[in-house]
All heavy atoms as TSV, in Angstrom:
chain	resi	resn	atom	element	x	y	z
A	1	PHE	N	N	35.033	0.122	-3.542
A	1	PHE	CA	C	34.533	-1.076	-4.326
A	1	PHE	C	C	34.276	-2.173	-3.345
A	1	PHE	O	O	35.131	-2.363	-2.442
A	1	PHE	CB	C	35.517	-1.496	-5.329
A	1	PHE	CG	C	35.652	-0.580	-6.529
A	1	PHE	CD1	C	36.688	0.340	-6.597
A	1	PHE	CD2	C	34.731	-0.537	-7.530
A	1	PHE	CE1	C	36.828	1.229	-7.617
A	1	PHE	CE2	C	34.806	0.272	-8.586
A	1	PHE	CZ	C	35.851	1.179	-8.696
A	2	LEU	N	N	33.182	-2.914	-3.494
A	2	LEU	CA	C	32.875	-4.122	-2.782
A	2	LEU	C	C	33.185	-5.291	-3.567
A	2	LEU	O	O	32.826	-5.352	-4.664
A	2	LEU	CB	C	31.411	-4.064	-2.268
A	2	LEU	CG	C	30.957	-2.954	-1.364
A	2	LEU	CD1	C	29.463	-3.030	-1.142
A	2	LEU	CD2	C	31.706	-2.903	-0.034
A	3	THR	N	N	33.936	-6.176	-2.959
A	3	THR	CA	C	34.258	-7.455	-3.683
A	3	THR	C	C	33.655	-8.625	-2.947
A	3	THR	O	O	33.935	-8.800	-1.716
A	3	THR	CB	C	35.752	-7.540	-3.690
A	3	THR	OG1	O	36.352	-6.437	-4.352
A	3	THR	CG2	C	36.131	-8.791	-4.694
A	4	TYR	N	N	32.935	-9.426	-3.580
A	4	TYR	CA	C	32.361	-10.672	-2.967
A	4	TYR	C	C	32.713	-11.929	-3.906
A	4	TYR	O	O	32.921	-11.866	-5.033
A	4	TYR	CB	C	30.816	-10.569	-3.079
A	4	TYR	CG	C	30.123	-9.597	-2.131
A	4	TYR	CD1	C	29.773	-8.384	-2.478
A	4	TYR	CD2	C	29.949	-9.964	-0.833
A	4	TYR	CE1	C	29.179	-7.498	-1.632
A	4	TYR	CE2	C	29.334	-9.102	0.076
A	4	TYR	CZ	C	28.887	-7.859	-0.325
A	4	TYR	OH	O	28.307	-7.019	0.585
A	5	SER	N	N	32.605	-12.970	-3.163
A	5	SER	CA	C	32.557	-14.267	-3.840
A	5	SER	C	C	31.202	-14.800	-3.537
A	5	SER	O	O	30.598	-14.536	-2.467
A	5	SER	CB	C	33.624	-15.248	-3.253
A	5	SER	OG	O	34.831	-14.959	-3.635
A	6	THR	N	N	30.670	-15.608	-4.494
A	6	THR	CA	C	29.352	-16.100	-4.375
A	6	THR	C	C	29.239	-17.571	-4.436
A	6	THR	O	O	29.943	-18.185	-5.279
A	6	THR	CB	C	28.370	-15.562	-5.484
A	6	THR	OG1	O	28.416	-14.159	-5.445
A	6	THR	CG2	C	26.938	-15.965	-5.289
A	7	VAL	N	N	28.549	-18.241	-3.506
A	7	VAL	CA	C	28.321	-19.733	-3.499
A	7	VAL	C	C	26.868	-19.814	-3.533
A	7	VAL	O	O	26.110	-19.264	-2.710
A	7	VAL	CB	C	28.919	-20.418	-2.313
A	7	VAL	CG1	C	28.651	-21.868	-2.344
A	7	VAL	CG2	C	30.403	-20.158	-2.245
A	8	ALA	N	N	26.234	-20.657	-4.406
A	8	ALA	CA	C	24.793	-20.880	-4.488
A	8	ALA	C	C	24.471	-22.351	-4.692
A	8	ALA	O	O	25.178	-23.066	-5.285
A	8	ALA	CB	C	24.298	-19.970	-5.629
A	9	ALA	N	N	23.265	-22.643	-4.199
A	9	ALA	CA	C	22.656	-23.974	-4.454
A	9	ALA	C	C	21.134	-23.878	-4.604
A	9	ALA	O	O	20.601	-22.974	-3.900
A	9	ALA	CB	C	23.071	-24.914	-3.267
A	10	GLY	N	N	20.592	-24.722	-5.345
A	10	GLY	CA	C	19.131	-24.647	-5.491
A	10	GLY	C	C	18.539	-26.039	-5.696
A	10	GLY	O	O	19.170	-27.022	-6.052
A	11	VAL	N	N	17.232	-26.094	-5.614
A	11	VAL	CA	C	16.526	-27.304	-5.841
A	11	VAL	C	C	15.118	-26.897	-6.530
A	11	VAL	O	O	14.556	-25.886	-6.177
A	11	VAL	CB	C	16.257	-28.116	-4.502
A	11	VAL	CG1	C	15.429	-27.360	-3.562
A	11	VAL	CG2	C	15.685	-29.436	-4.736
A	12	ASP	N	N	14.683	-27.667	-7.440
A	12	ASP	CA	C	13.427	-27.608	-8.093
A	12	ASP	C	C	12.718	-28.875	-7.994
A	12	ASP	O	O	13.359	-29.993	-8.158
A	12	ASP	CB	C	13.612	-27.291	-9.644
A	12	ASP	CG	C	14.286	-25.927	-9.880
A	12	ASP	OD1	O	13.867	-24.924	-9.168
A	12	ASP	OD2	O	15.180	-25.844	-10.690
A	13	ALA	N	N	11.429	-28.887	-7.724
A	13	ALA	CA	C	10.618	-30.126	-7.566
A	13	ALA	C	C	9.248	-29.772	-8.170
A	13	ALA	O	O	8.688	-28.667	-8.090
A	13	ALA	CB	C	10.554	-30.508	-6.135
A	14	SER	N	N	8.621	-30.854	-8.789
A	14	SER	CA	C	7.308	-30.741	-9.257
A	14	SER	C	C	6.644	-32.085	-9.106
A	14	SER	O	O	7.254	-33.121	-9.221
A	14	SER	CB	C	7.300	-30.267	-10.665
A	14	SER	OG	O	7.860	-31.169	-11.505
A	15	VAL	N	N	5.304	-32.002	-8.983
A	15	VAL	CA	C	4.460	-33.214	-8.924
A	15	VAL	C	C	3.225	-32.934	-9.662
A	15	VAL	O	O	2.713	-31.808	-9.648
A	15	VAL	CB	C	4.248	-33.603	-7.471
A	15	VAL	CG1	C	2.947	-32.957	-6.922
A	15	VAL	CG2	C	4.276	-35.051	-7.193
A	16	ALA	N	N	2.619	-33.951	-10.415
A	16	ALA	CA	C	1.461	-33.684	-11.181
A	16	ALA	C	C	0.609	-34.952	-11.141
A	16	ALA	O	O	1.150	-36.081	-11.197
A	16	ALA	CB	C	1.817	-33.406	-12.548
A	17	THR	N	N	-0.716	-34.730	-10.965
A	17	THR	CA	C	-1.656	-35.898	-11.128
A	17	THR	C	C	-2.586	-35.461	-12.223
A	17	THR	O	O	-2.471	-34.374	-12.847
A	17	THR	CB	C	-2.442	-36.131	-9.751
A	17	THR	OG1	O	-3.113	-35.036	-9.529
A	17	THR	CG2	C	-1.439	-36.503	-8.740
A	18	ARG	N	N	-3.620	-36.266	-12.365
A	18	ARG	CA	C	-4.617	-35.912	-13.447
A	18	ARG	C	C	-5.387	-34.592	-13.191
A	18	ARG	O	O	-5.651	-33.863	-14.095
A	18	ARG	CB	C	-5.576	-37.055	-13.586
A	18	ARG	CG	C	-6.431	-37.093	-14.833
A	18	ARG	CD	C	-7.235	-38.347	-14.905
A	18	ARG	NE	N	-8.204	-38.385	-13.885
A	18	ARG	CZ	C	-9.436	-38.619	-14.051
A	18	ARG	NH1	N	-9.899	-38.857	-15.199
A	18	ARG	NH2	N	-10.283	-38.652	-13.073
A	19	ARG	N	N	-5.569	-34.332	-11.869
A	19	ARG	CA	C	-6.350	-33.114	-11.510
A	19	ARG	C	C	-5.611	-32.002	-10.842
A	19	ARG	O	O	-6.068	-30.902	-10.653
A	19	ARG	CB	C	-7.515	-33.596	-10.625
A	19	ARG	CG	C	-8.493	-34.454	-11.374
A	19	ARG	CD	C	-9.742	-34.671	-10.549
A	19	ARG	NE	N	-10.388	-33.395	-10.147
A	19	ARG	CZ	C	-11.138	-33.334	-9.101
A	19	ARG	NH1	N	-11.395	-34.323	-8.320
A	19	ARG	NH2	N	-11.728	-32.164	-8.806
A	20	ALA	N	N	-4.363	-32.293	-10.391
A	20	ALA	CA	C	-3.636	-31.283	-9.634
A	20	ALA	C	C	-2.154	-31.333	-10.017
A	20	ALA	O	O	-1.598	-32.338	-10.491
A	20	ALA	CB	C	-3.768	-31.520	-8.098
A	21	GLU	N	N	-1.546	-30.217	-9.856
A	21	GLU	CA	C	-0.012	-30.176	-9.961
A	21	GLU	C	C	0.508	-29.056	-9.084
A	21	GLU	O	O	-0.121	-28.107	-8.726
A	21	GLU	CB	C	0.288	-29.840	-11.460
A	21	GLU	CG	C	-0.166	-28.653	-12.109
A	21	GLU	CD	C	0.058	-28.543	-13.575
A	21	GLU	OE1	O	-0.394	-29.324	-14.357
A	21	GLU	OE2	O	0.934	-27.654	-13.816
A	22	ALA	N	N	1.763	-29.248	-8.745
A	22	ALA	CA	C	2.436	-28.330	-7.859
A	22	ALA	C	C	3.935	-28.268	-8.233
A	22	ALA	O	O	4.505	-29.155	-8.661
A	22	ALA	CB	C	2.380	-28.736	-6.402
A	23	GLN	N	N	4.465	-27.067	-8.069
A	23	GLN	CA	C	5.960	-26.867	-8.435
A	23	GLN	C	C	6.539	-25.954	-7.308
A	23	GLN	O	O	5.903	-25.010	-6.875
A	23	GLN	CB	C	6.069	-26.151	-9.726
A	23	GLN	CG	C	5.585	-26.925	-10.913
A	23	GLN	CD	C	5.605	-26.107	-12.164
A	23	GLN	OE1	O	5.435	-24.945	-12.228
A	23	GLN	NE2	N	5.892	-26.784	-13.274
A	24	VAL	N	N	7.799	-26.276	-6.969
A	24	VAL	CA	C	8.547	-25.458	-5.997
A	24	VAL	C	C	10.011	-25.279	-6.487
A	24	VAL	O	O	10.585	-26.271	-7.032
A	24	VAL	CB	C	8.501	-26.197	-4.543
A	24	VAL	CG1	C	9.351	-25.449	-3.609
A	24	VAL	CG2	C	7.084	-26.443	-4.052
A	25	SER	N	N	10.454	-24.100	-6.316
A	25	SER	CA	C	11.836	-23.785	-6.593
A	25	SER	C	C	12.435	-22.959	-5.473
A	25	SER	O	O	11.864	-22.080	-4.990
A	25	SER	CB	C	11.949	-22.953	-7.840
A	25	SER	OG	O	13.285	-22.739	-8.227
A	26	LEU	N	N	13.622	-23.507	-4.951
A	26	LEU	CA	C	14.280	-22.798	-3.880
A	26	LEU	C	C	15.733	-22.577	-4.146
A	26	LEU	O	O	16.344	-23.527	-4.702
A	26	LEU	CB	C	14.102	-23.587	-2.582
A	26	LEU	CG	C	14.601	-23.129	-1.288
A	26	LEU	CD1	C	13.833	-21.862	-0.818
A	26	LEU	CD2	C	14.489	-24.131	-0.149
A	27	ARG	N	N	16.281	-21.471	-3.798
A	27	ARG	CA	C	17.743	-21.112	-3.994
A	27	ARG	C	C	18.273	-20.492	-2.727
A	27	ARG	O	O	17.639	-19.571	-2.193
A	27	ARG	CB	C	17.806	-20.244	-5.245
A	27	ARG	CG	C	19.243	-19.791	-5.442
A	27	ARG	CD	C	19.354	-18.777	-6.608
A	27	ARG	NE	N	20.612	-18.160	-6.679
A	27	ARG	CZ	C	21.563	-18.391	-7.529
A	27	ARG	NH1	N	21.420	-19.382	-8.386
A	27	ARG	NH2	N	22.709	-17.723	-7.602
A	28	TYR	N	N	19.452	-20.906	-2.346
A	28	TYR	CA	C	20.252	-20.374	-1.253
A	28	TYR	C	C	21.520	-19.785	-1.821
A	28	TYR	O	O	22.253	-20.537	-2.622
A	28	TYR	CB	C	20.555	-21.377	-0.196
A	28	TYR	CG	C	21.576	-20.936	0.840
A	28	TYR	CD1	C	21.160	-20.146	1.804
A	28	TYR	CD2	C	22.918	-21.316	0.725
A	28	TYR	CE1	C	22.060	-19.617	2.744
A	28	TYR	CE2	C	23.800	-20.850	1.701
A	28	TYR	CZ	C	23.365	-19.999	2.720
A	28	TYR	OH	O	24.321	-19.534	3.612
A	29	GLU	N	N	21.846	-18.629	-1.475
A	29	GLU	CA	C	23.063	-17.943	-2.013
A	29	GLU	C	C	23.843	-17.336	-0.797
A	29	GLU	O	O	23.165	-16.700	0.076
A	29	GLU	CB	C	22.628	-16.876	-2.994
A	29	GLU	CG	C	23.848	-16.235	-3.723
A	29	GLU	CD	C	23.299	-15.255	-4.835
A	29	GLU	OE1	O	22.070	-15.246	-5.141
A	29	GLU	OE2	O	24.117	-14.519	-5.309
A	30	ARG	N	N	25.100	-17.474	-0.829
A	30	ARG	CA	C	25.937	-16.939	0.237
A	30	ARG	C	C	26.941	-15.979	-0.422
A	30	ARG	O	O	27.784	-16.452	-1.323
A	30	ARG	CB	C	26.740	-18.076	0.954
A	30	ARG	CG	C	27.771	-17.693	1.906
A	30	ARG	CD	C	27.083	-17.252	3.231
A	30	ARG	NE	N	28.178	-17.069	4.228
A	30	ARG	CZ	C	27.912	-16.615	5.459
A	30	ARG	NH1	N	26.634	-16.393	5.860
A	30	ARG	NH2	N	28.870	-16.353	6.234
A	31	LEU	N	N	26.947	-14.686	-0.004
A	31	LEU	CA	C	27.935	-13.701	-0.604
A	31	LEU	C	C	28.941	-13.593	0.444
A	31	LEU	O	O	28.676	-13.207	1.627
A	31	LEU	CB	C	27.245	-12.456	-0.770
A	31	LEU	CG	C	26.113	-12.426	-1.812
A	31	LEU	CD1	C	25.490	-10.945	-1.909
A	31	LEU	CD2	C	26.656	-12.770	-3.209
A	32	ILE	N	N	30.196	-13.781	0.174
A	32	ILE	CA	C	31.345	-13.750	1.046
A	32	ILE	C	C	32.185	-12.539	0.772
A	32	ILE	O	O	32.723	-12.491	-0.315
A	32	ILE	CB	C	32.147	-15.038	1.046
A	32	ILE	CG1	C	31.255	-16.277	1.292
A	32	ILE	CG2	C	33.301	-15.040	1.999
A	32	ILE	CD1	C	31.935	-17.513	0.749
A	33	GLY	N	N	32.219	-11.600	1.650
A	33	GLY	CA	C	32.923	-10.409	1.484
A	33	GLY	C	C	34.466	-10.552	1.700
A	33	GLY	O	O	34.865	-11.303	2.710
A	34	TYR	N	N	35.278	-9.916	0.870
A	34	TYR	CA	C	36.697	-10.055	1.049
A	34	TYR	C	C	37.303	-9.062	1.984
A	34	TYR	O	O	38.345	-9.183	2.526
A	34	TYR	CB	C	37.393	-9.823	-0.387
A	34	TYR	CG	C	37.433	-10.966	-1.188
A	34	TYR	CD1	C	36.553	-11.084	-2.384
A	34	TYR	CD2	C	38.226	-12.107	-0.962
A	34	TYR	CE1	C	36.576	-12.196	-3.069
A	34	TYR	CE2	C	38.245	-13.150	-1.766
A	34	TYR	CZ	C	37.457	-13.282	-2.867
A	34	TYR	OH	O	37.393	-14.363	-3.613
A	35	ASP	N	N	36.577	-7.985	2.330
A	35	ASP	CA	C	37.071	-6.976	3.125
A	35	ASP	C	C	36.590	-7.140	4.571
A	35	ASP	O	O	35.387	-7.566	4.689
A	35	ASP	CB	C	36.515	-5.569	2.545
A	35	ASP	CG	C	37.386	-4.417	2.998
A	35	ASP	OD1	O	38.412	-4.610	3.766
A	35	ASP	OD2	O	37.206	-3.301	2.442
A	36	ASN	N	N	37.245	-6.819	5.578
A	36	ASN	CA	C	36.896	-7.046	6.975
A	36	ASN	C	C	35.669	-6.031	7.277
A	36	ASN	O	O	34.820	-6.425	8.161
A	36	ASN	CB	C	37.924	-6.815	7.951
A	36	ASN	CG	C	38.964	-7.907	7.942
A	36	ASN	OD1	O	38.631	-9.049	7.528
A	36	ASN	ND2	N	40.141	-7.655	8.360
A	37	GLY	N	N	35.533	-5.019	6.569
A	37	GLY	CA	C	34.427	-4.085	6.819
A	37	GLY	C	C	33.156	-4.418	6.094
A	37	GLY	O	O	32.139	-3.754	6.287
A	38	VAL	N	N	33.162	-5.449	5.353
A	38	VAL	CA	C	32.063	-5.900	4.537
A	38	VAL	C	C	31.451	-7.174	5.149
A	38	VAL	O	O	32.137	-8.174	5.248
A	38	VAL	CB	C	32.372	-6.135	3.073
A	38	VAL	CG1	C	31.270	-6.559	2.184
A	38	VAL	CG2	C	32.974	-4.822	2.461
A	39	ASP	N	N	30.196	-7.134	5.543
A	39	ASP	CA	C	29.602	-8.332	6.074
A	39	ASP	C	C	29.230	-9.360	5.008
A	39	ASP	O	O	28.891	-9.004	3.886
A	39	ASP	CB	C	28.265	-7.910	6.752
A	39	ASP	CG	C	28.476	-7.180	8.090
A	39	ASP	OD1	O	29.580	-7.346	8.663
A	39	ASP	OD2	O	27.544	-6.481	8.514
A	40	ASP	N	N	29.236	-10.619	5.357
A	40	ASP	CA	C	28.785	-11.666	4.526
A	40	ASP	C	C	27.224	-11.605	4.432
A	40	ASP	O	O	26.613	-11.050	5.408
A	40	ASP	CB	C	29.153	-13.061	5.044
A	40	ASP	CG	C	30.709	-13.279	5.056
A	40	ASP	OD1	O	31.328	-12.466	4.298
A	40	ASP	OD2	O	31.110	-14.184	5.577
A	41	GLN	N	N	26.588	-12.132	3.381
A	41	GLN	CA	C	25.153	-12.067	3.308
A	41	GLN	C	C	24.684	-13.516	2.846
A	41	GLN	O	O	25.298	-14.148	2.176
A	41	GLN	CB	C	24.667	-11.066	2.255
A	41	GLN	CG	C	25.052	-9.646	2.550
A	41	GLN	CD	C	24.500	-8.754	1.434
A	41	GLN	OE1	O	24.116	-9.105	0.437
A	41	GLN	NE2	N	24.691	-7.394	1.768
A	42	ASP	N	N	23.455	-13.847	3.481
A	42	ASP	CA	C	22.789	-15.010	3.082
A	42	ASP	C	C	21.484	-14.579	2.318
A	42	ASP	O	O	20.791	-13.692	2.878
A	42	ASP	CB	C	22.325	-15.838	4.246
A	42	ASP	CG	C	23.579	-16.391	5.016
A	42	ASP	OD1	O	24.484	-16.933	4.260
A	42	ASP	OD2	O	23.614	-16.392	6.227
A	43	ILE	N	N	21.217	-15.149	1.195
A	43	ILE	CA	C	20.045	-14.795	0.492
A	43	ILE	C	C	19.245	-16.014	0.058
A	43	ILE	O	O	19.872	-16.959	-0.412
A	43	ILE	CB	C	20.373	-14.024	-0.850
A	43	ILE	CG1	C	21.208	-12.817	-0.571
A	43	ILE	CG2	C	19.111	-13.767	-1.672
A	43	ILE	CD1	C	21.756	-12.112	-1.774
A	44	ILE	N	N	17.968	-16.097	0.395
A	44	ILE	CA	C	17.083	-17.257	0.115
A	44	ILE	C	C	15.926	-16.691	-0.677
A	44	ILE	O	O	15.283	-15.747	-0.385
A	44	ILE	CB	C	16.554	-17.860	1.401
A	44	ILE	CG1	C	17.672	-18.421	2.303
A	44	ILE	CG2	C	15.537	-18.952	1.069
A	44	ILE	CD1	C	17.258	-18.926	3.643
A	45	THR	N	N	15.751	-17.402	-1.897
A	45	THR	CA	C	14.572	-17.067	-2.698
A	45	THR	C	C	13.847	-18.269	-3.011
A	45	THR	O	O	14.361	-19.383	-3.173
A	45	THR	CB	C	15.091	-16.405	-4.037
A	45	THR	OG1	O	16.031	-17.229	-4.686
A	45	THR	CG2	C	15.732	-14.997	-3.767
A	46	GLY	N	N	12.551	-18.112	-3.154
A	46	GLY	CA	C	11.734	-19.339	-3.407
A	46	GLY	C	C	10.465	-18.951	-4.267
A	46	GLY	O	O	10.071	-17.791	-4.283
A	47	LEU	N	N	9.987	-19.866	-4.964
A	47	LEU	CA	C	8.809	-19.693	-5.830
A	47	LEU	C	C	7.961	-20.970	-5.732
A	47	LEU	O	O	8.517	-22.116	-5.852
A	47	LEU	CB	C	9.210	-19.403	-7.273
A	47	LEU	CG	C	8.226	-19.468	-8.286
A	47	LEU	CD1	C	7.330	-18.181	-8.092
A	47	LEU	CD2	C	8.832	-19.327	-9.666
A	48	ALA	N	N	6.641	-20.828	-5.498
A	48	ALA	CA	C	5.801	-22.047	-5.461
A	48	ALA	C	C	4.571	-21.741	-6.214
A	48	ALA	O	O	4.075	-20.591	-6.351
A	48	ALA	CB	C	5.429	-22.301	-4.044
A	49	ARG	N	N	4.067	-22.805	-6.812
A	49	ARG	CA	C	2.831	-22.685	-7.732
A	49	ARG	C	C	2.050	-23.969	-7.589
A	49	ARG	O	O	2.565	-25.044	-7.560
A	49	ARG	CB	C	3.360	-22.508	-9.119
A	49	ARG	CG	C	2.195	-22.442	-10.129
A	49	ARG	CD	C	2.789	-22.629	-11.623
A	49	ARG	NE	N	1.693	-22.866	-12.376
A	49	ARG	CZ	C	1.104	-23.955	-12.650
A	49	ARG	NH1	N	1.491	-25.062	-12.039
A	49	ARG	NH2	N	0.059	-24.103	-13.444
A	50	GLY	N	N	0.775	-23.785	-7.632
A	50	GLY	CA	C	-0.165	-24.974	-7.647
A	50	GLY	C	C	-1.372	-24.774	-8.465
A	50	GLY	O	O	-1.851	-23.643	-8.537
A	51	SER	N	N	-1.974	-25.863	-8.923
A	51	SER	CA	C	-3.227	-25.795	-9.663
A	51	SER	C	C	-4.064	-26.894	-9.353
A	51	SER	O	O	-3.540	-28.001	-9.092
A	51	SER	CB	C	-3.070	-25.564	-11.157
A	51	SER	OG	O	-2.518	-26.639	-11.760
A	52	LEU	N	N	-5.358	-26.782	-9.427
A	52	LEU	CA	C	-6.336	-27.874	-9.114
A	52	LEU	C	C	-7.462	-27.674	-10.097
A	52	LEU	O	O	-8.117	-26.589	-10.249
A	52	LEU	CB	C	-6.838	-27.728	-7.722
A	52	LEU	CG	C	-7.938	-28.734	-7.263
A	52	LEU	CD1	C	-7.394	-30.135	-7.370
A	52	LEU	CD2	C	-8.408	-28.384	-5.894
A	53	SER	N	N	-7.792	-28.791	-10.802
A	53	SER	CA	C	-8.893	-28.843	-11.700
A	53	SER	C	C	-10.183	-29.262	-10.921
A	53	SER	O	O	-10.257	-30.433	-10.526
A	53	SER	CB	C	-8.625	-29.805	-12.867
A	53	SER	OG	O	-9.769	-29.819	-13.755
A	54	VAL	N	N	-11.031	-28.362	-10.643
A	54	VAL	CA	C	-12.297	-28.629	-9.802
A	54	VAL	C	C	-13.349	-29.272	-10.636
A	54	VAL	O	O	-13.872	-30.352	-10.248
A	54	VAL	CB	C	-12.857	-27.395	-9.151
A	54	VAL	CG1	C	-14.061	-27.598	-8.288
A	54	VAL	CG2	C	-11.700	-26.672	-8.332
A	55	THR	N	N	-13.628	-28.786	-11.789
A	55	THR	CA	C	-14.553	-29.386	-12.767
A	55	THR	C	C	-13.888	-29.282	-14.112
A	55	THR	O	O	-12.842	-28.659	-14.300
A	55	THR	CB	C	-15.893	-28.703	-12.731
A	55	THR	OG1	O	-15.736	-27.321	-13.276
A	55	THR	CG2	C	-16.526	-28.658	-11.338
A	56	ARG	N	N	-14.577	-29.675	-15.127
A	56	ARG	CA	C	-13.999	-29.660	-16.482
A	56	ARG	C	C	-13.799	-28.269	-16.987
A	56	ARG	O	O	-12.852	-27.984	-17.634
A	56	ARG	CB	C	-15.047	-30.400	-17.490
A	56	ARG	CG	C	-14.549	-30.415	-18.825
A	56	ARG	CD	C	-15.564	-31.164	-19.691
A	56	ARG	NE	N	-15.200	-31.025	-21.032
A	56	ARG	CZ	C	-15.560	-31.811	-21.975
A	56	ARG	NH1	N	-16.276	-32.910	-21.740
A	56	ARG	NH2	N	-15.207	-31.609	-23.251
A	57	ASN	N	N	-14.651	-27.325	-16.471
A	57	ASN	CA	C	-14.608	-25.839	-16.954
A	57	ASN	C	C	-13.999	-24.938	-15.835
A	57	ASN	O	O	-13.978	-23.761	-16.084
A	57	ASN	CB	C	-15.970	-25.482	-17.374
A	57	ASN	CG	C	-16.401	-26.136	-18.507
A	57	ASN	OD1	O	-15.663	-26.509	-19.511
A	57	ASN	ND2	N	-17.678	-26.487	-18.595
A	58	LEU	N	N	-13.684	-25.481	-14.737
A	58	LEU	CA	C	-13.205	-24.620	-13.536
A	58	LEU	C	C	-11.882	-25.178	-12.999
A	58	LEU	O	O	-11.821	-26.286	-12.522
A	58	LEU	CB	C	-14.216	-24.502	-12.467
A	58	LEU	CG	C	-13.839	-23.747	-11.253
A	58	LEU	CD1	C	-13.644	-22.276	-11.574
A	58	LEU	CD2	C	-14.861	-23.934	-10.101
A	59	SER	N	N	-10.896	-24.336	-12.940
A	59	SER	CA	C	-9.615	-24.686	-12.218
A	59	SER	C	C	-9.164	-23.593	-11.359
A	59	SER	O	O	-9.494	-22.428	-11.726
A	59	SER	CB	C	-8.501	-25.069	-13.320
A	59	SER	OG	O	-8.198	-23.970	-14.059
A	60	LEU	N	N	-8.465	-23.880	-10.362
A	60	LEU	CA	C	-7.935	-22.900	-9.426
A	60	LEU	C	C	-6.404	-22.892	-9.439
A	60	LEU	O	O	-5.829	-24.018	-9.509
A	60	LEU	CB	C	-8.434	-23.208	-7.985
A	60	LEU	CG	C	-9.905	-23.298	-7.709
A	60	LEU	CD1	C	-10.221	-23.670	-6.309
A	60	LEU	CD2	C	-10.522	-21.953	-8.004
A	61	GLU	N	N	-5.840	-21.800	-9.445
A	61	GLU	CA	C	-4.354	-21.663	-9.445
A	61	GLU	C	C	-3.907	-20.702	-8.381
A	61	GLU	O	O	-4.527	-19.655	-8.131
A	61	GLU	CB	C	-3.856	-21.148	-10.803
A	61	GLU	CG	C	-4.092	-22.136	-11.927
A	61	GLU	CD	C	-3.342	-21.897	-13.162
A	61	GLU	OE1	O	-2.339	-21.178	-13.094
A	61	GLU	OE2	O	-3.685	-22.395	-14.255
A	62	ALA	N	N	-2.758	-20.939	-7.773
A	62	ALA	CA	C	-2.218	-20.086	-6.758
A	62	ALA	C	C	-0.673	-20.162	-6.824
A	62	ALA	O	O	-0.136	-21.107	-7.336
A	62	ALA	CB	C	-2.673	-20.480	-5.422
A	63	GLY	N	N	-0.065	-19.079	-6.422
A	63	GLY	CA	C	1.371	-19.194	-6.404
A	63	GLY	C	C	1.945	-18.010	-5.434
A	63	GLY	O	O	1.173	-17.252	-4.920
A	64	GLY	N	N	3.209	-18.146	-5.118
A	64	GLY	CA	C	3.815	-17.239	-4.168
A	64	GLY	C	C	5.320	-17.107	-4.400
A	64	GLY	O	O	5.965	-18.028	-4.894
A	65	VAL	N	N	5.817	-15.983	-3.995
A	65	VAL	CA	C	7.250	-15.696	-4.124
A	65	VAL	C	C	7.809	-15.231	-2.768
A	65	VAL	O	O	7.108	-14.455	-2.032
A	65	VAL	CB	C	7.567	-14.600	-5.112
A	65	VAL	CG1	C	9.038	-14.229	-5.186
A	65	VAL	CG2	C	7.064	-15.037	-6.496
A	66	VAL	N	N	8.960	-15.649	-2.376
A	66	VAL	CA	C	9.524	-15.205	-1.088
A	66	VAL	C	C	11.050	-14.911	-1.316
A	66	VAL	O	O	11.660	-15.605	-2.059
A	66	VAL	CB	C	9.418	-16.282	0.024
A	66	VAL	CG1	C	10.130	-17.588	-0.321
A	66	VAL	CG2	C	9.788	-15.752	1.340
A	67	THR	N	N	11.486	-13.832	-0.668
A	67	THR	CA	C	12.943	-13.475	-0.754
A	67	THR	C	C	13.343	-13.040	0.680
A	67	THR	O	O	12.591	-12.264	1.313
A	67	THR	CB	C	13.155	-12.336	-1.684
A	67	THR	OG1	O	12.817	-12.705	-2.956
A	67	THR	CG2	C	14.629	-11.963	-1.779
A	68	ASP	N	N	14.450	-13.510	1.208
A	68	ASP	CA	C	14.946	-13.075	2.412
A	68	ASP	C	C	16.478	-12.870	2.310
A	68	ASP	O	O	17.189	-13.787	1.867
A	68	ASP	CB	C	14.657	-14.170	3.489
A	68	ASP	CG	C	15.113	-13.783	4.855
A	68	ASP	OD1	O	15.065	-12.604	5.249
A	68	ASP	OD2	O	15.652	-14.658	5.610
A	69	ALA	N	N	16.954	-11.756	2.779
A	69	ALA	CA	C	18.384	-11.425	2.713
A	69	ALA	C	C	18.801	-11.019	4.229
A	69	ALA	O	O	18.112	-10.249	4.846
A	69	ALA	CB	C	18.698	-10.334	1.799
A	70	THR	N	N	19.882	-11.671	4.675
A	70	THR	CA	C	20.392	-11.528	6.042
A	70	THR	C	C	21.792	-11.182	5.971
A	70	THR	O	O	22.626	-11.918	5.327
A	70	THR	CB	C	20.106	-12.728	6.870
A	70	THR	OG1	O	18.700	-13.122	6.703
A	70	THR	CG2	C	20.315	-12.385	8.317
A	71	ALA	N	N	22.314	-10.152	6.629
A	71	ALA	CA	C	23.718	-9.809	6.669
A	71	ALA	C	C	24.261	-10.370	7.968
A	71	ALA	O	O	23.545	-10.282	8.989
A	71	ALA	CB	C	23.996	-8.342	6.532
A	72	GLY	N	N	25.467	-10.833	8.030
A	72	GLY	CA	C	26.033	-11.222	9.259
A	72	GLY	C	C	26.993	-12.240	9.190
A	72	GLY	O	O	27.808	-12.828	8.796
């Protein structure tokens, strides 16, 4: 059995104007192993999204997701 303690922190931010909006969410998580043979882990996850109204009938939207896990 693997036993971990978890510590996490995150931030969410958004901004909006009449023609554009953007949102970002980021989370950092630390897994701390109790056993000497189990490495600690750092996990970072993020989500970003944006939209732009080009004309009354045309808008552009984009987004992305990132995840990174590191043992050590």
